[in-house]
C-alpha positions in Angstrom: 117.7 180.5 172.9 119.2 177.1 172.6 121.0 176.0 175.6 123.2 173.8 174.0 123.9 173.0 170.2 122.2 170.1 168.7 123.9 166.8 167.7 126.4 167.5 164.8 126.3 164.9 161.9 129.1 162.1 161.9 130.9 163.9 159.0 131.5 160.8 157.0 130.7 163.0 154.0 131.3 166.7 153.7 128.0 166.8 151.5 126.0 165.5 154.6 127.6 168.3 156.8 126.4 170.7 154.0 122.8 169.2 154.2 122.6 169.5 158.1 123.8 173.1 158.0 121.1 174.0 155.5 118.5 172.1 157.7 119.7 173.6 161.0 119.7 177.1 159.4 116.0 176.7 158.4 115.3 175.1 161.8 116.9 178.2 163.6 115.2 180.6 161.3 111.6 179.0 161.8 112.2 178.9 165.6 113.2 182.5 165.8 109.9 183.3 163.9 111.6 184.9 160.9 110.8 184.5 157.3 113.5 184.0 154.7 112.8 187.8 153.8 113.4 188.8 157.3 116.8 187.0 157.4 117.6 188.5 153.8 117.0 191.9 155.3 119.3 191.4 158.0 122.0 190.2 155.6 121.3 192.8 153.2 120.9 190.2 150.4 117.9 188.9 148.3 115.4 186.6 149.7 116.4 184.0 146.7 120.0 183.8 148.5 118.4 182.3 151.7 116.2 180.1 149.6 119.3 178.7 147.9 121.3 178.2 151.1 118.3 176.3 152.9 118.0 174.0 149.6 121.8 173.5 149.4 121.7 175.3 146.1 124.5 177.5 147.3 126.9 177.0 150.2 127.2 179.3 153.5 130.0 181.3 153.8 131.8 182.2 157.3 130.8 185.8 157.2 127.1 185.1 156.7 127.0 182.6 159.6 128.7 184.8 161.8 126.1 187.5 161.1 123.0 185.5 161.1 123.7 182.9 163.9 123.3 185.3 166.8 120.1 186.9 165.7 118.6 183.5 165.1 119.1 182.9 168.7 122.6 181.2 169.0 124.3 181.8 171.9 127.7 183.7 171.2 129.7 180.8 172.7 128.0 178.4 170.2 128.9 180.3 167.0 132.4 179.1 166.9 131.0 175.3 167.4 128.7 175.9 164.2 131.8 177.6 162.3 133.8 174.3 162.7 131.1 172.1 161.4 131.0 174.7 158.4 134.8 174.3 158.1 134.6 170.5 158.1 131.7 170.4 155.6 134.0 172.5 153.3 136.4 169.6 152.8 136.5 167.8 149.6 135.1 164.3 149.2 136.6 161.8 146.9 134.0 162.3 144.4 134.1 165.9 144.2 135.8 166.7 141.0 136.2 163.1 140.1 136.0 163.0 136.3 134.3 159.8 136.3 131.3 161.0 138.2 129.0 163.3 136.1 128.6 166.8 137.8 124.9 166.3 138.0 125.4 162.8 140.1 128.1 164.0 142.2 125.7 165.3 145.0 123.9 161.9 145.1 127.5 160.0 145.7 128.1 162.6 148.4 124.7 161.9 150.1 125.2 158.1 149.6 128.4 158.0 151.1 127.4 159.8 154.2 124.0 158.0 154.5 123.4 155.5 157.4 120.8 153.6 155.4 119.3 153.1 151.8 116.1 151.6 150.7 116.1 151.2 147.0 113.6 149.7 144.6 114.8 148.9 141.2 112.9 148.0 137.9 115.8 148.6 135.4 119.1 147.1 136.7 120.6 145.9 139.9 121.0 148.5 142.3 124.6 150.3 141.8 125.9 149.2 145.3 125.2 145.5 144.3 126.6 145.5 141.0 129.7 143.0 140.2 132.4 144.4 137.9 131.4 142.8 134.7 127.7 143.9 135.0 128.7 147.5 136.1 130.9 147.7 133.0 128.2 146.4 130.7 125.7 149.0 132.3 128.2 151.9 131.8 129.3 150.7 128.1 125.6 150.5 126.8 125.3 153.9 124.7 128.8 155.1 126.0 130.5 157.7 123.9 133.7 157.7 126.0 137.0 155.8 125.4 137.9 152.5 127.3 139.9 154.1 129.9 137.1 156.5 130.9 134.9 153.5 131.1 137.3 151.5 133.4 137.5 154.8 135.7 133.6 154.8 136.0 133.4 151.2 136.7 136.2 151.6 139.4 134.2 154.6 140.7 130.9 152.7 141.0 132.9 149.9 142.7 134.2 152.3 145.3 130.9 153.5 146.3 130.3 149.8 147.6 133.2 150.3 150.2 130.5 152.4 152.2 128.8 149.2 153.3 132.0 147.9 154.6 133.3 150.8 156.6 134.5 149.5 160.1 132.5 152.1 161.7 128.9 153.0 160.9 128.6 150.9 157.7 126.0 151.9 155.3 123.0 149.6 155.6 121.3 148.7 152.4 117.6 147.4 151.8 117.2 146.6 148.1 114.2 145.4 146.3 114.7 144.1 142.6 111.9 143.3 140.4 112.1 139.8 138.9 112.8 141.4 135.5 116.1 142.9 136.6 117.3 139.2 137.3 116.1 138.1 133.9 117.1 140.9 131.6 120.3 140.0 129.8 122.9 143.0 130.5 126.3 142.0 128.7 127.0 138.3 128.2 125.7 135.3 129.5 129.0 135.2 131.8 128.4 138.7 132.9 125.0 137.8 134.1 126.2 134.5 135.8 128.8 136.7 137.8 126.1 139.1 138.7 123.5 136.3 139.9 126.3 134.6 141.8 127.3 137.9 143.5 123.8 138.5 144.7 123.3 134.7 145.8 126.2 135.3 148.2 124.2 138.0 150.1 122.1 135.7 152.2 122.8 136.7 155.9 125.0 139.6 154.9 125.1 141.9 158.0 124.5 145.2 156.3 122.5 144.0 153.0 118.9 143.0 152.9 117.8 141.8 149.4 114.4 140.9 148.4 112.9 140.3 144.9 109.4 141.0 143.6 108.3 137.9 141.6 106.2 138.3 138.4 103.6 136.1 140.3 102.6 139.1 142.7 100.9 141.0 139.7 100.4 144.6 139.6 101.9 146.9 142.3 102.9 150.5 142.9 106.4 149.8 142.4 105.6 149.7 138.6 105.5 153.5 138.4 109.3 153.4 138.6 112.3 153.0 140.4 113.4 155.2 143.6 115.9 155.4 146.4 115.2 156.6 149.9 118.4 157.7 151.6 118.3 158.1 155.7 120.9 159.9 157.6 122.4 159.5 161.1 120.5 162.2 162.7 117.1 161.0 164.5 115.1 164.2 163.2 116.3 164.0 159.7 113.5 162.5 157.6 115.8 161.7 154.6 115.6 162.3 150.9 114.2 160.2 148.1 116.2 160.2 144.8 114.6 159.6 141.4 116.5 159.6 138.1 115.7 159.7 134.4 117.2 160.4 131.1 117.8 164.0 131.9 119.1 163.7 135.4 118.2 163.2 139.3 115.5 164.5 141.2 115.6 165.0 145.0 112.2 165.0 146.8 112.1 166.2 150.4 108.6 167.5 151.2 107.2 165.6 154.1 104.0 164.3 152.1 106.6 162.9 149.3 108.5 161.3 151.9 105.9 159.7 153.6 104.4 158.4 150.4 107.6 156.8 149.0 108.2 155.1 152.2 104.8 153.7 152.5 105.2 152.4 149.0 108.6 150.9 149.9 107.1 149.2 152.9 104.3 147.8 151.0 106.6 146.7 148.3 108.8 144.8 151.0 105.6 143.1 152.6 104.6 141.7 149.0 108.1 140.7 148.1 109.7 137.4 148.7 111.8 137.0 151.9 115.4 137.2 151.7 115.8 133.4 151.8 113.2 132.9 149.0 114.8 135.6 147.1 118.1 134.1 147.1 116.6 130.7 146.0 114.9 132.4 143.4 118.0 133.9 142.2 119.7 130.5 142.3 117.2 128.9 140.2 117.6 131.7 137.6 121.4 131.1 137.7 120.8 127.5 137.0 118.6 128.2 134.1 121.6 130.0 132.7 123.6 126.7 132.7 
């Protein structure tokens, strides 16, 4: 039986609160030596419900927590503490229900907003958190089937996500590695590319952003398999989540072996990429080529 409740997540994002509750519920269940079927039997529900709760597919409700927490080893005087975390996690983030954010992407934005650090490798476009307004609009407009007002809302939403790196307290830290092809691929007009490259060139010495470029001269590497993003969270025992995206949506990877592989790949990419200073110099050289 726990002597005191574990450290709760700083709820910069209700989504991260929901993630923490799911992880904590699983931790308590495993510490109690119970299977998902055991818990389901006590709650008089299907085992799939417990699976969905622990994977964040479905949200918790207060009644289930009040019943489950005591038999999972939580002292009576701590149950209310967990319920307060649950109550806070039910709040709506600015992204929830935002018409400019596709429903399948809302979970990512909530996790991103509450993350403490992000490591990203990009082959296609400049990382969304580093996009200048004109570049963001060009990316969003490409293949869009919506009207101009909707596109403007989507651009504004993408730029709002960048505010996480400017929070007065606990700002999001970003380590981004871009393939050189990202810098040379024309997105929008020449003016758009100039604006984007100038924006990246100002990041040298930024307190919360580390930017590296993987030059063509480095040859083949694991990053050629595709772009990916690792999101880390404030809790020391949270291993984070890897996000990969394709034409049909996003995929979240959380198995220990998956996280270990992607983090090792990122470390190797960072080792082989140019230093921050050399990366900024390359960006400025490409900008000069554009005239």
